[in-house]
N, C-alpha and C positions, 0 to 999 in steps of 0.2 A: 504495499499500500504507498501511495506516494501525495502527503498532502503537501501543496506547494502557496506561496506567500499568502494569508489571510488579513483581512481587517474588520473591524466593529465601526458600526456610523449609528447616531442621535439615539447615546446610548443614555438613559433615564438620569438626568441629573441630581445631584443634592438639592436639599433643599432650603439651602443657607445662602450666602453670599458668595461661599467658594462653591460653584455646582458642580467643579474638574473633580475626574477617577483618576487614580493610580490602579490601571487596569493590565490584566494578563488571561492569556487565554490556557487552559488544559486540555487535550484529546484523551478519551476515557477509554477503553474495552468494557462494557456495562458501566460498573462503579470503579472499576480500576484504571489509575489517573497512569497514562505511560509515557507522556510528555507535558515538558511544561513551558511555556514562552515567556522570555520576560518580561519584567514592569513596564508599560510604558506609562509617565507617570505627567499629570494634568492634562487629561485628555478626554471627550467624550464621543472621540473616532479614532480608534487609535488602530495604529497599521502596524502590525505585528512584522510580516514579513517574512517567515521562517518557511523553511522547508523544514519538512520531516519523512524519511522512508525508514519505511520498519517491513518486516515479517512479520504475520500473526500467528501466533504460535500457539492459539485454542480456539479453542467454538467460543460465540460470542451471539448475542443478539442485538445490541443496539452499539454503536461508533458516539459518540456523544463529545461535546464540544461545550466546556463551560466559559463565562466570561466571569470574572472575578472582581472584585475592587478590592486593592491589596487594603490592610490593615495593619499596624504595625505592634497599635497596643492589646487588640480584641482578634477575635477569629473571622479570616478573610471572606469578604460578603459572597455571594453567587448574584450577579444580577441577573442570569437568564442562562437559558444554555440550546442548544441546537444537538435533536436525537436523530440518529438517522436506521431505521432497521437494516439489518442486514441485507435483505432480501433487495432491500430499495435502494442500496450502494451503488449496483450497475446503473439506475437509470441515472444517476449522479455523474458519475464517472469523466472524467475529460472535458464536465463541464463546467464554468465560473457561474456560481448560482450565489443570489444575496438568501439566505434564512431568515427568519424574525427568531427573535430570540423567545422562548418561551419561557412562563414561571418557574423556578424549581421550590417543588413541593415534597419535603421528606417524604411524604406518603407515596410518593409516585417515584421515588429514586430506589428499586428493587431490582434485584437479581437472585436467579438460582431455580432448583428445584426440588420438590416432593416427592419423595415413596411415599402411599397413602395406600393400605388394603381394608377394604368394608367388608363385612357379614353379616347379616342376619342370622341370628339363633330365635332357638325356640326353649323354653324352661316352661318344665309343668310344675305347678306349685303344688303343697300338701292336700290342697282340699280338692287335685283335680282341674284345676284350671289353667290356662293356657296366656303365658308373658312371652312379647316376644321384645328380645333385644338386639339393638343394632353394637355389633364389635368396629372398633377402630381403632389400627393399628400403623400407626404412625414410624416408619422403619428408619429411614433415614433422609438426611437434604445432600445437596449438591452444588457447592459454586455456589454459596454462602457470599458476600461482599467481604472486603476489608473495612475493618474500624480504623482510622484514624494509623493507617499502616499495616496492622496488625488482624490475626484471625480472630473471628469474633466469639463471645461466650453466650452461643447461640440457645434458645429455646421455644418450645411451642406454646399456644393455647390452643385447647378442640372444645369446640363450642358446637353443642345440636341446637340450630335455631330454629321458630317456628311461630307463628300467629300469638303464642302467647306463653312461649318457654324459649328460653336461653340459658340452658348448662353448659356450662365451661369446668373444664379439668384443663391442669397444665404439665407438661413434661420435666424431667429434670433438666438443669442447665450444663452443656456440654461446653468445656475450658477449649479455650483457645484452639478454633478446629473451624474450617470453610465447609466441610464435608463433614457433619455431624451424625452418626450412627446412634439415635433414639431406643430403638424395640421397644416400642412401651405401647401398651393395650389398653382402651380404654370402651367400658359399657357405657351404656344409655337405650334409656326405654323408648320403645317405639309405639309401643300399642298396649289399649285398656288389657287390664288380664280377662279372657274370656275362656269359654266351656271349649274344652276339648273337642266336643262334636260338630264346633263351628267349620270354615271353609279348612283348605288345605294349610299346612301350618306356615308355612313361607306366602302365604298370602296375604300381603297386608293390605289394609283399609287403604282405599283409593285416597278417599279423603285428606288422610294423614300423610301419605306417600306424596303428594302434589305438594305440600306446603313445606315440609318439611328438609332442610339442609347440612351438611355437614361443613363448618367453617375452620380451619386452620391457621392462627398468623403466627408468624416467626417473630421473633422479636432475640436484641442483642440486651443483655442483662448489662444494667450500668453499673451495678452493683450502687455507689451513692449519688450518682448521675441518673438522670432520667433515661427509661428504656426507651433504644431506638429500634423502629418498624423495620422488619426486614424484608414483608411481602405476604400475602393472603394469597390460600385459595380456598373456592366455594365450591362444593360437590352435593347437588342436588340427590338426596338419597331416592327416590324412584331411577337411578341406574340400575337399582337390586328389582328392578318389577319383573325382569323375564329371568334375573340369575341369582343365586341367594350368595354370590359374593363377585366384589367387584376390585381388581388391583389393578394399580397404573401409576405412571410418574408424572407428575403435573408441575411445568411452570409457573413459579412464585407471581402473582401478579400486584399492582397498586390498587390500594383503597380505590374506592367505586369514586369517590370526589378528588381522587389523585389528580389527574390532568384535566379536573373538568371544573375550574375556581369560575368564579364569577368575572363580568368584564374586568379586566386590569389594564392599567397603564401599559401605553406601547415602551416595552422597554428595549428597543434598539434591533439593529440589524447584521447580521457576521456572515461576509463576503468568503466561500469556501471552494475549493478549486479541489477537487477528490479525484485521484484517481486512484481505482481500486480494481484487483486482476484477480481471478479464481480461478484454478487451472486442477483437471484431474491428470495426473503422469501414470501413463501406462509402463507396462517393463521395456525395457530399452530394446527387445528386439523390435517390436512395432515402431521405433523411429529408423532404425537405418535406412531404409532407400530414401526418407525425406531429408534425413543429414548427408549421404551419400550426395542427392542431387543438387544441397545447398553446397555445399565442400568442394564442386567440381567448377563454381562460380567463379573463381580466378582464371582458372584455365580458358573459358568458353571466348570465342570471339564469335562476335565483338561480344563484350561484357556486359552490356544493355540486354544483351540475347539471355541470360543468366536468370539463373533461380534467385537467387540473393537480389539482384538489381530490380528483376520484375518485381519481388515483394516489398521494395521501395517505392516503386512507380503506384501499387496498388493502395497501398495506405494515405487517406488523407491527410494524416499527421506523419509525418516519414518519423519524430521519436519515436510513433508507437515500435518500428520495423527496425529501429538501429540497435535498441539496448539490445532482443537475446538477439540479432544477427552479430554484434562484433564480440558479441561473450562468444556465443557459439564458433563464429573462426579464429580468436583467441585462441580457443582451449585448443583448436587444430593446428594454431601457427599457422593459418591462410589469410590471416588479417592484412599483413604488407602488401603481400602480393592484390588480392581485391584493391584494399584500399590505393594502390599505386594506379590500379587499370582504370577506376571510377574518375581518379584524378584527373587522368590524362582526357577521358572521357570531357573533366570540364575544362581544361586547358583548351581543348578546341575550339569551345564559344568563349574564350576569352579574347577580346578585341585589344583592351587597355591593360598593360604591365601594372600601369597601378591601384588596379582592382581584383588583380590575383588573387584567387582562393576568401573574395569578400563576401560572398551570398550565402544564403543556407540549403548547400544542395547535399544529394548523399552523400556523396564523400566528404563536403567539412562537417557533418552531422557523423559521418562515422570515425573521423578523425577526433571531434571533441572527445563525445561516448570513452574511446578507448584510450585517449588521456588521464579521463575523471577514473578508470578502474586502472590502469597500470602506474599512474602517477602521482597516487596519493599518498606515499610514503616519500616520495620525493618532494613533493611540496610541502611536507613532516619537516623533516629534514632542514628543509631551505627556509621557508618562509614563517614556520611556527613561532619558534622563541622571539623574532621583531616582533610578529604581529599579536602576540602576547605584551611586548613592553608595549606598543600601540596603544590598545587595548585597556589596559589597566593603568595607564597615564590619562594625565589631566591636560596636559601641554594642548594650546589651542595653537592652530596652525592655517587658520583662515585668514586667507588674501584679497578674499573679493573686498574692495573697501565699502560695496552696500551692504552687504553681511556680518560685516563689524561689530562685533559689543562695544559696549561703552568699559573704555579704560583698557581695550585692545589696541597693542602697539603692533603695526603692521610688519615694520621691520624684524622685529621679535618673533613674530608667527611666519616669516619667511626662513630666517635662521631655522626654527622647529621643523623646517615641512623639508626644510635643504638637507639637514642630519637623518630625518629618515627615508629621504628618497636615496641618498647618497649609501645609506648602510644596508638597505634592501637591494638594492641594485649592484652594490660590492657584493652581497653574497649569491645573486642569481650568478654571475658570470663565474664566479668560482665554483660553481654546482655542476659543471657536466660532467664531471666522473661518478653523480648519483642519477646521472638522466637514465632512464628506462632503457635495455637495447633497443626495444619494440619501439618507442618513440625512434630513438636514432634511424632505426634502419627506413621509416617510414620517410622521415625528417631528409635524410640523405635522397631516397627518390625522389621526393618534390623537388630539390633541389637540382637534381640531375633534368628531370622532365621542362622545370622552367628556364632554364638556361636555355635547354634545346627548342622552346616554343619563343624566346626571343633572343637569340642570338645577339642582336646587339645591344642591349639593355644591360649593365655589367650587375648592376643592382639587382636584376629582380630573383635570383639565384638564393639571395639572403633575405630577401621580402617574402617570397616561397616560406620560408620556414620561421622569418620572426610573425608574419599573419597569424600561426598558431601558437606559439610557442609563449611570445608576450601578449598578443592581443587576446589570444583563446584561453591561455592557459593562466598566466602569472598573473596578469593584469584580472581577471574575471575574480581568482579566489583572494586577491586584496582585497578587493572591493565587496565581497561577500565570502569571508572565511568562514562563516557557520556551514556556508551551502557544501563546502572540501573537506569537513568535521575538523576544521582547525580551528573554533571557536564553538562554546557551545550555544550557545545564542547570538540572535543579528545584534548586532552593536547601539550605540546608543548616539542618539543624533549627530552630537558633536563628532563623533569617532569616526561614523558614515562620513561625513562630509570630509574628516581628515584623510580614509580610505581612498575615499573619490580622487583627490586631488594627489594623492601618491600613485592612481591606480594610471590617471591622467599621464602623469610623470613618465613614468616607469613605462609605458604604451607605446609613444612618444620618442623615447631612448631606443626603444628596441625594434623601431622603424628604423632599418639599419639604411644610411643615407640622407634620412631627413635631416641630420644634423648640420647636416656641411648645406643644405639648402637656404637661401638667403631669404625664404620667407618660411613663418611657423603655421604649421597645419592647425594651430590653435584660434579660434573663434572670439573668446576670452580677450580683452587686451592684457589682464594683470595677469595670466597665465603666458601670454606671449612675452612680458618683460620675467617674468619670474624663472623661465624656460631658459633667456638667454644665459644661465648662469650655468649652464649645462655643455653649449656649442662649445665645444675644447673637443682638438682631435684628440685627446684621451678617451674620450665617451666613445669616436668612433672605432678605435683601435681595439675598445675593450668588446663591443657589441660585436664587430666582424671575428674575432677571435676564439669568443663564443658561440656563435652559430656555423663557426668554423669546427667545433669541437664536437657540437651535438648533432653534427650533419655529415660527421667522417663515421665509414666505416670498420675502423681499426676498433681492435676489439681491448675493452676495459678492464684494470682491473679490480675485482671485488672491491667496492666499499667497506663491505660488511665487516670489517675487522676494526674499524675505526669509530664511529659513534654508533650506540644500539638505535633502531628505530623505534619510536615511540607507536604504541601501536591501541591504547585506548587507555584511560582512568576514569571514575567517578566515585563517587561514595555509598557504601554498602555495610550491611551490619555482618560480623564475624565473629564465630564464636571462639570463646580463649580456649587457648589449648591447653590448659591447664598442665605446664609442664613442671609447677610447683606442686609440693602437695598442699597447700594451704589456698593455692591459684583458686580464685571463682571462676567456670565453667559456665560465665555466661556471654550475653552477646554485648559486645561492641559496637558503635559508630567508627568506621575507620575511610579514611582516604585511597583505592588502589589506584595501582599505576603499572602497567603493563608496556614492556617493552620485548624487542626480539631477544633479549637476554637472560630477567628476571620478572618475573612479581613480586611485587611490594607493597605491604602498605603502610598507610603512615596517620600520627594523630590529625593532621591539618594536610589541606592541598598546599602545594610551593614548599611543605618542610622537604628539606634534602636528610633529612636522619631517618632512616626507616627502623619501624618496630620490629618487621619480618621480612623477610628474604626468600624468596622460591627461584633457583635457579631455573630458568626453564628447562636447561638438559636434565634434571631431574623430576619432570613431570611426568608420571604414568599413567594415569589417563584424566579425562574432568567427563563429571557427568550428575544428571540430575540427583536429586536426592527426597525420598519421601518426605510428604507433607507429616506425617503419624511422629519422624524421628524425633521433631519438636514443636509439631504444630503448629508449624509456620510453614507460608506458600513463598513459592518463588528462591526454593534453595537450592543450591549445588554444591558440591565437593569436588576441590585439587587432590588428588591422591598423589603422593610425592613418595621422597623416600624417607620421609619422617610420619608424622601422624598424619590423615587426611585435613584439608583445611574444610571448614563448614561456615559456607557463606549465604546472606540473603540479598536478595537483590531488591529493587524498589518496586519491578514491576515484570510481570509475565515476559516483555520485549527485551527489557533490559539485561533479565537472566538469560534468551536465549543467547544476544548478542556477545554475553561474558563467554559462554558454554562454546560457542562457533570460534571466538577468537582465540580461545586457550588450547582447544583442538587444532586449531588449524600451527598454532605456533609451536606445537611439541609433537604432529604426526609425524614425525622422521625421529623420533629418540628411541633411541635402544629402551629393551626391558618394558616397553609399554605392555599393560596387563590388557587381557583378553577377556578378565571377568573381573568381576567389582560387585561388592555391597550396597544395593539401594538404598539402604537405612542405615543407622549411624551406630555405632558400638557402645553401647549405653549399659551401668551396672555389671559389667562382665559378660557382657553377650553381646553377637549380634542381634538387632530387634529383627530384621529380616528372615534372617535360617537358625537364629539360638544358637551358631559356634559360639564358645567359649573364649578360644583363642584368637588375639587380637589379628593376627598372621594368618589367618584361616584363609582358604583359598576363596573368593567372589563366588556369590549363589547366581549372577545374572553375568550375563554375557554382554560387552562391554559394546556401545552403540556401534554403525559401522562408520568406518577412518573416513577422514576428508580427505580433498585434496593438501598436497603437502606445500603446496605453494601460497604463501599467505599475502600475496599479493592479487593474485585471480585465483578466487574460487568461485568453480564454475561447476552447477549443474547442467551438463550438454542435455537431457532428456528433458528436463524443464523448459530449456529454453527454447528448444524441435516443438515443444508441446504448444509453447505463448507463440511462435509460428505458424504449426497447424492451424491455430485460433485464428488467428489474423489472415491465411487463406480462406479460410472458413466464410469467414465476415466480406471478403473479396471478392468474393463469386463470380457477383455479379459483373465485375469490373472486368474480372479474367475472361470471363466470356465476351464481355465486349472490347477487350483487346486482342481477342484469338480471332473474333469477325473482322477487327482492322488488318490483322495480318494477311488473312485470308484475301481483303480487298486490295491490298497493298500487291500482293502477289502475284493475282490474277491481271489486275487494270496497273499498266504503268507509266495511263498517261498524269495530267493534273490533275488535283486531287478537287473532284466539284463538293464533296459534302466534308470538311476539314475538318466538324466538331465532333463526326464518330472517330477519331483518333488520332486529332492534333496535339492532346494533353499527353499522348505517351511516346516514350523513346523507344522507335524502331527502327534499326539501323538496318537489320538484315532479318527481313519477314519471314523466310525458313526456316531459320535456326530458333528465332523468337517462339514461332508457331509449334515448334517439336518440344521445346522448353514448357511449355502452357500443358499444352496435353499431359507430359509428364507430370507435371504437379496435380493437374485434376485426376488423374487416373489414380496418384499416389495418395491425396485427400481422400477420395473416395474410399479408397481403400482401409484410410485411418477411421472414418467415420463407422464404420461397422463395429469396432471395439469400444467407440465410445459410446454407442445407442446401447448397445449390451448392457455396457456400468449403467446409464442412468436407467434404465427398465428395473433392472438390482438394488440401485439405491429409492425407486419410490416404494420397491415393492418388497425391499425386506425391513426395515424399516416399521414396525408394527407401530400404532399410532397409539400413544401411550407407554411407550418403553422410554427408557431414559435416553435413547439417541433420538427418539421422535416424540417428546414429551407433550401433553394433552395441554391447550394454549397457544400452542405455537403456530405463527402465522406463516404462507407461504405468498 
């Protein structure tokens, strides 16, 4: 799931002279927060401008967005929410939509399901009369929400409700669990005592059964504070009319008035652009023909007749095709020849050397995506330290006279800006040894092709490379560091302005040859004046040398032995190791940091002195930890040469990301385990298998390994499935392109009806026609197992089962 930039507008103001609010937004899977934006201060129309991409590691009912008003002294105030059902996400995917904020009512904030069994029993009294009883067996709940970040203390009230009765009973409180096992039975009298000679013992009086219902309310036990409502279900007793027993799972529902409040004030709106995909991935053998056809694309002559190029032609938004295509080609080392071929196609249509690779073609988008995938670590080791310094500093760099604040000194600001630009520029031009080999190989090809296309322009071989590495890579990362995971959040307004000015300058510095021109490329006078500081021969020589180095085919020495690569960091909870007899084995909040060499945790972010260090080479396995171990959700374990490290992440997405990156970085370690214990070792035994020896062999196989390359973690079957889905959605376009090929092949004269195929690039109609037929044949064969899966899924999950609980809408 990918959630690009969002903003709110017309939020409800305060009722006082100071009407502004300090707002932030959260993204929630049901009631579990998985992401939080930075706070935008003093605004009723905050622009969050944050992008968030994540894999969804569990089932869910709603994707929700909450807009909060930050409160320093009290609990943050929820202004309103947007809740989208999982089934409706596809309707909004890829569309920019303004959603009206809805009021947040604690009675409507529910998630989870209940397992319930109802039975009718007959009791015969001593005097021969019959009394019918209703047995209510509340078995379990699953997926209850976290309360203040921790598992709740749930209990249930069970009521028999009718026109003139409300009998209520209560279960015991279950401590610290989101999946409580109640297994409690309650009895209620349903009918009056009657003669045994009356109707069959299981025929309850029609009047009674129509008006009675069982209501189960779930609550979190608040101890000294008010109990929190977790949801309810209502089951009419007449479900037993045709059967003496009824057993099913039910989704918890909000109270009747949970989302039906009386007319409220307009709370404002939230703009979202959600990209949501859900694929069913078949076994690998099904994708062989499609993968083979796609991987042949670089060798097809002309490349416009290849399956990969046709995929780009079919998709309205080329980005949909680019991501899976680039990842698949990268995985099989086919991206460089394909990108070279499509870039050469671009160059044929380029008439002016100054506009080389400036458009948004399939070639430029493929290269953009490639640099994001393979260049992430390159950016971290090159830019992150300086960007951290800029974002954490309060130095003003504004040089526009119109935007200067009162008391600002423009000369001081110029010096601040020059200091940052020089430091960043110096780091970039010294970074060629860290540039990934794939990027260097493509830059080499671009350089050679540009020189051949414009043999009389000595600068074009450099501008072909700089248009990517400076304009589309470094400059973009500088102005949007959060997008490239260089910063946790979108920077504040002043920092954004500083980064924008730096990015503009770096971008122009990188445009080799522009420094020697008498006329500056800047439109703003103040930027022209500032850039004069850099119009020196030394900068030109430095840029040229850097571009030469990153577009060379010479083998580079590995830089892995110099500085460790920073991979991930964040705040989580760890269970104390208990290395001393008196040490408490409780959970403490710590700042974790993972590099290519070691996993460490610290008391606070930024601290150099690690409390605990695990060398990556010592990691034997990284696996999820069962919730029952400590009655805590989102836990995982790092199994290494000492005692396992038990860690609790803040949410399911974060836990999934940490497990993934830890597995990847340790994949090639020697002595990795094949089996592990899914539960903890407590009180002298493993909770999972009851083995008493702490060194006992694990009782469960470790999860399947992941690719060892920590830079490119690609599931080729999933990418091929995505491509299949894109072709399936574009069958009508594919059919039109096929007809256009036939028309061109038969009729060689001027195009009388260009609208039929003028939007397609068809250089060789015969080869293109054959490729399209191959695509259609493969897609048709892949349709069969997908249709079988759809039928199986719709029929296998019985209504009322745990997988398809009653109350679920579709």
